[in-house]
C-alpha positions as CSV (number, residue, x, y, z in Angstrom):
1,M,78.6,95.3,98.8
2,K,80.8,93.9,96.0
3,V,82.3,90.5,96.5
4,L,85.9,90.0,95.2
5,P,86.6,87.1,92.9
6,T,88.0,84.0,94.8
7,Y,91.5,84.3,93.3
8,L,91.8,87.9,94.7
9,L,90.5,87.0,98.2
10,A,93.5,84.7,98.7
11,T,96.0,87.6,98.3
12,V,94.0,90.5,99.7
13,K,95.2,89.9,103.3
14,Q,98.8,89.7,102.1
15,T,98.4,92.8,99.9
16,V,97.0,94.8,102.9
17,K,99.9,93.7,105.0
18,Q,102.3,94.9,102.3
19,A,100.4,98.2,101.8
20,A,100.7,99.4,105.4
21,P,104.5,99.7,105.3
22,M,104.3,101.2,101.8
23,I,101.8,103.8,103.0
24,A,103.9,104.6,106.1
25,G,107.0,105.0,103.9
26,F,105.1,107.2,101.5
27,S,103.9,109.4,104.4
28,L,107.4,109.6,105.7
29,A,108.7,110.5,102.2
30,L,106.1,113.3,101.9
31,T,107.0,114.6,105.4
32,G,110.6,114.6,104.3
33,L,109.8,116.5,101.1
34,M,107.7,119.1,103.0
35,A,110.2,119.6,105.8
36,T,112.3,122.7,105.3
37,N,115.4,121.2,107.0
38,A,115.5,117.7,105.4
39,P,118.7,115.9,106.2
40,A,121.3,116.1,103.5
41,Q,122.2,112.4,103.8
42,A,118.7,111.3,102.7
43,A,119.2,112.4,99.1
44,P,121.8,109.7,98.1
45,R,119.5,106.9,99.4
46,N,116.5,108.3,97.5
47,L,118.7,108.6,94.3
48,E,119.8,105.0,94.8
49,R,116.2,103.8,95.0
50,T,115.2,105.9,91.9
51,A,118.1,104.5,89.9
52,L,117.0,100.9,90.9
53,A,113.4,101.6,90.0
54,Q,114.4,102.9,86.6
55,S,116.7,99.9,85.9
56,T,114.2,97.3,87.1
57,T,112.3,95.9,84.2
58,L,110.9,92.7,82.8
59,P,112.1,91.5,79.4
60,D,109.4,91.8,76.7
61,G,107.5,88.5,76.4
62,V,104.6,86.4,77.6
63,Y,104.5,85.1,81.2
64,L,102.5,82.8,83.3
65,Y,102.5,82.8,87.1
66,G,100.5,80.6,89.4
67,Q,99.8,80.4,93.1
68,S,100.8,76.8,92.6
69,P,104.0,75.6,90.9
70,N,101.7,73.2,88.9
71,P,99.6,74.5,86.0
72,D,95.8,74.3,86.0
73,E,95.4,73.4,89.7
74,L,91.8,73.8,90.9
75,G,91.4,76.5,93.6
76,K,94.6,78.3,92.7
77,G,94.9,81.7,91.0
78,Y,96.9,82.3,87.8
79,F,98.2,85.4,86.1
80,V,99.0,85.3,82.4
81,F,100.2,88.4,80.7
82,E,102.3,89.9,78.0
83,A,104.9,92.5,78.9
84,R,106.3,95.2,76.6
85,Q,108.7,97.8,77.9
86,G,107.4,97.4,81.5
87,K,103.7,97.7,80.5
88,L,101.4,94.7,80.8
89,V,98.2,93.3,79.4
90,G,96.8,90.0,80.7
91,A,94.3,88.1,82.9
92,L,93.8,86.8,86.4
93,Y,91.9,83.6,86.5
94,M,91.2,80.3,88.2
95,P,91.0,77.1,86.2
96,R,87.5,76.2,85.1
97,S,86.2,79.6,86.0
98,S,85.8,83.0,84.5
99,F,88.7,85.4,84.0
100,D,89.2,89.1,84.6
101,C,91.3,91.0,82.1
102,T,94.0,93.3,83.5
103,Y,96.4,95.9,82.3
104,G,99.1,98.0,84.0
105,Q,102.8,98.4,84.5
106,L,105.8,97.1,86.4
107,E,107.1,99.5,89.0
108,A,110.2,99.3,91.2
109,D,108.6,97.0,93.8
110,R,105.3,96.0,92.5
111,V,103.0,95.4,89.5
112,S,100.3,98.0,89.4
113,L,97.2,96.8,87.6
114,M,93.7,97.7,86.7
115,V,91.5,94.6,86.9
116,V,88.4,94.7,84.6
117,D,85.5,92.7,86.2
118,S,84.3,90.2,83.6
119,Y,80.7,90.7,84.6
120,D,80.1,94.4,85.1
121,R,83.2,95.8,83.3
122,S,84.1,97.9,86.4
123,E,87.8,98.6,86.8
124,N,89.5,98.1,90.1
125,P,93.2,98.8,91.1
126,Y,95.2,95.8,92.2
127,V,98.9,95.5,93.2
128,I,101.1,92.4,93.3
129,A,104.4,92.9,95.1
130,T,107.6,91.9,93.3
131,E,110.5,90.1,94.8
132,R,114.0,90.5,93.5
133,N,116.2,87.5,93.7
134,D,119.4,89.1,94.8
135,S,121.1,85.8,95.5
136,V,122.2,85.7,91.9
137,A,125.3,87.7,91.4
138,S,124.7,90.4,88.7
139,R,126.4,93.6,87.8
140,N,123.4,94.7,85.8
141,P,120.1,95.0,87.8
142,V,118.1,94.8,84.6
143,V,118.8,91.1,84.2
144,A,118.5,90.3,88.0
145,P,115.5,87.9,88.3
146,I,112.2,89.3,89.4
147,S,109.3,87.2,90.7
148,L,105.8,88.0,91.8
149,E,105.2,87.6,95.5
150,G,102.9,84.6,96.2
151,F,103.3,83.3,92.7
152,H,105.5,80.7,90.9
153,R,106.7,81.3,87.4
154,L,105.4,78.6,85.0
155,S,107.2,77.9,81.8
156,N,104.5,76.6,79.4
157,L,101.3,78.3,78.4
158,S,98.4,76.0,77.6
159,A,96.0,76.6,74.7
160,N,93.5,78.0,77.2
161,D,96.1,80.4,78.7
162,Q,96.9,81.7,75.1
163,R,93.1,82.0,74.4
164,I,92.5,84.0,77.6
165,L,95.6,86.2,76.9
166,N,94.5,86.9,73.3
167,T,91.0,87.9,74.4
168,C,92.4,90.4,76.9
169,R,95.1,91.6,74.6
170,Q,92.6,92.3,71.9
171,N,90.3,94.3,74.2
172,Y,92.8,96.2,76.3
173,Q,96.2,96.6,74.5
174,Q,95.3,100.1,73.3
175,R,95.2,101.3,76.9
176,V,98.9,100.5,77.5
177,W,100.6,100.1,74.1
178,K,99.7,103.3,72.2
């Protein structure tokens, strides 16, 4: 049996809770697609979601998020990454511990990642839900703030954050930025 890294264990329960409604919604969507008499009013709602998904993005740049609003707090997980056109390369880590490189992409309601185990190099899918801050008035959804559920955005990268990011970028950028 494979043991998950500590920083992943803290969010697994939350991810499972989030996945159940997503799976149920996906099942309902498939049922609606397979039904021969799908209601006509369902199409505009689906088109609205599709338009929102296509317009939701993260500006290109380097980001640091932590389970704590304070950097480098022992026992808390951190996610440092670079985003380019909605595609990401970065790392999940805990201070004074190993780190796992990750790559993936931003989707409408989540960040879908492949996490590369630092010991055996196995790749495992991982999802972090996104939260849109709709309390800020905006006519353009592209600039509406997006945050990662369970994480705080941190503004300053340490030299160690940059070192970790550079290592992962060097090893995995070709998988997302072709």
